C-alpha positions in Angstrom: 51.7 111.1 69.8 54.6 109.6 72.1 53.9 109.5 76.2 55.6 111.8 78.2 58.3 110.0 80.5 57.1 110.6 84.3 59.7 112.9 86.3 62.0 110.7 87.7 62.0 108.1 84.9 65.4 110.1 82.8 65.3 110.4 79.4 65.6 108.0 75.7 66.6 110.2 72.9 68.1 109.8 69.4 72.0 111.0 69.1 72.2 112.2 65.4 76.1 112.4 64.8 76.7 110.1 67.4 74.2 107.7 65.3 73.1 106.0 68.5 70.4 106.0 71.8 70.7 108.0 74.4 69.5 107.4 77.7 70.1 110.2 80.4 69.2 110.0 83.7 69.7 112.9 87.7 70.7 110.8 89.6 71.5 113.8 92.5 72.7 116.5 93.0 76.1 117.8 94.3 76.9 119.9 97.6 77.1 122.9 95.1 74.0 122.3 93.4 74.9 120.9 90.2 72.8 117.8 89.2 74.8 114.6 89.1 73.9 113.2 85.8 74.6 109.2 84.0 74.2 108.3 80.8 74.8 105.0 78.8 73.5 104.3 75.0 72.9 101.9 72.8 72.8 100.9 68.9 69.6 99.7 69.5 66.2 101.4 71.7 65.9 99.2 73.8 69.6 98.8 74.3 69.0 102.1 75.3 65.7 101.8 77.4 68.0 98.7 79.1 70.6 101.0 79.9 68.3 103.2 81.3 66.4 100.9 83.8 70.5 100.0 85.1 70.6 103.3 85.8 67.7 103.8 87.4 68.3 100.6 89.2 71.2 101.5 90.8 70.3 104.7 91.9 67.6 102.8 93.6 70.1 100.3 95.0 72.0 103.7 96.2 74.7 103.1 93.8 74.3 106.4 91.7 77.1 107.8 92.4 79.4 104.8 91.6 81.8 105.0 88.0 80.4 101.8 86.0 84.1 101.4 85.0 85.8 100.8 88.9 87.8 98.5 88.4 88.7 96.0 91.2 92.4 96.9 91.3 90.5 101.2 92.2 89.4 99.7 94.6 92.5 98.1 96.2 94.9 101.6 95.4 93.2 103.7 97.1 92.0 101.1 100.2 96.1 101.2 100.6 96.2 105.6 99.5 93.2 106.2 102.4 92.6 102.5 104.1 95.7 102.1 105.7 96.3 105.7 108.2 98.2 105.4 111.4 99.5 101.9 110.5 103.3 100.6 111.0 105.4 100.8 107.7 106.4 98.5 107.2 103.1 97.0 107.2 101.6 99.0 104.0 104.9 97.9 102.7 104.4 94.1 103.1 99.9 94.8 102.6 101.0 96.5 99.3 103.7 94.0 98.2 100.7 91.0 98.5 98.0 93.5 96.3 101.0 94.0 93.4 102.1 90.8 93.8 99.2 89.3 94.2 95.9 90.4 93.7 96.5 93.3 91.3 97.6 90.3 88.5 95.0 88.7 89.1 91.6 90.4 89.5 92.7 94.2 89.2 91.1 94.9 85.5 88.0 92.8 86.7 84.8 95.7 87.3 84.4 95.6 90.4 80.1 95.1 90.4 80.6 92.7 88.2 83.3 90.0 90.7 81.6 87.6 91.6 82.4 84.8 94.9 83.1 82.3 92.0 85.9 84.3 90.9 88.1 84.8 94.4 86.4 81.0 94.9 88.9 80.6 91.9 91.2 82.4 92.3 92.8 81.5 95.8 92.2 77.8 94.9 94.6 78.5 92.1 97.0 80.7 94.9 96.2 77.6 97.1 98.7 75.6 94.4 101.6 77.7 95.3 100.8 80.0 99.1 100.6 78.8 102.4 97.6 79.0 104.0 99.0 81.9 106.2 99.6 83.9 102.6 96.8 83.0 101.5 94.8 84.7 103.9 96.3 87.5 103.6 95.9 88.5 100.3 92.0 87.4 100.8 92.1 90.3 103.6 93.6 93.1 101.7 90.9 92.2 99.1 88.2 92.1 101.2 89.3 95.4 103.5 89.8 96.8 100.1 85.8 96.2 98.8 84.9 96.7 102.4 86.3 100.0 102.0 84.8 100.5 98.1 81.3 98.9 99.4 81.0 101.8 102.9 81.8 104.4 99.1 79.1 102.9 97.5 81.3 101.9 94.8 79.8 97.9 95.1 76.9 96.8 96.7 78.2 93.8 98.8 81.4 91.7 99.8 81.2 88.7 97.7 85.0 88.1 99.4 83.3 87.6 102.5 81.5 84.7 100.6 84.9 83.1 100.1 86.5 80.4 103.0 90.6 80.3 102.4 91.7 76.7 101.2 94.1 75.5 102.3 97.5 75.8 100.7 101.3 74.8 100.3 103.1 74.0 103.9 104.7 76.8 104.8 108.9 77.0 105.9 109.4 75.5 109.4 109.6 77.9 111.7 113.4 79.1 112.7 111.3 79.6 116.5 111.5 75.7 116.4 114.8 74.4 114.9 116.0 77.5 117.8 114.8 74.8 121.0 115.9 71.2 119.6 
């Protein structure tokens, strides 16, 4: 006879139609009193058990409500939509252009929880070949602030952009002001 799991440890069962092991854990309650349930599956019992451990670990870390498919693009779009209230229209336009041109095409498809400091360093180094240092600072800031908003909403554990420095980029165009003074 199999041993019963402790309360709060989730469940593991075989789903005949899907021909997969299913791992299910209750990770909280909505304000309306409904259960918040997270699930995972695997072809083998061990795979499903590992998914269950991951769900429970995330719950213990306070990330139970964060979806596993939350991407960098979703975080940036959320920040552009809700994180810039009260900003000048031109500022919002500029930040949207930077996000759409540089951040989302390169990193947008990456799952936010899988984004590493190494990924950001490589991305910035690649951008440094064509962009000025000021633009590099600006696009790093867009990504940093978007992830900070996601972090505040329990979508990710930490902001990996904080661990990355801005590399020196290309020299920008000469200042218009400097040419006026001569």
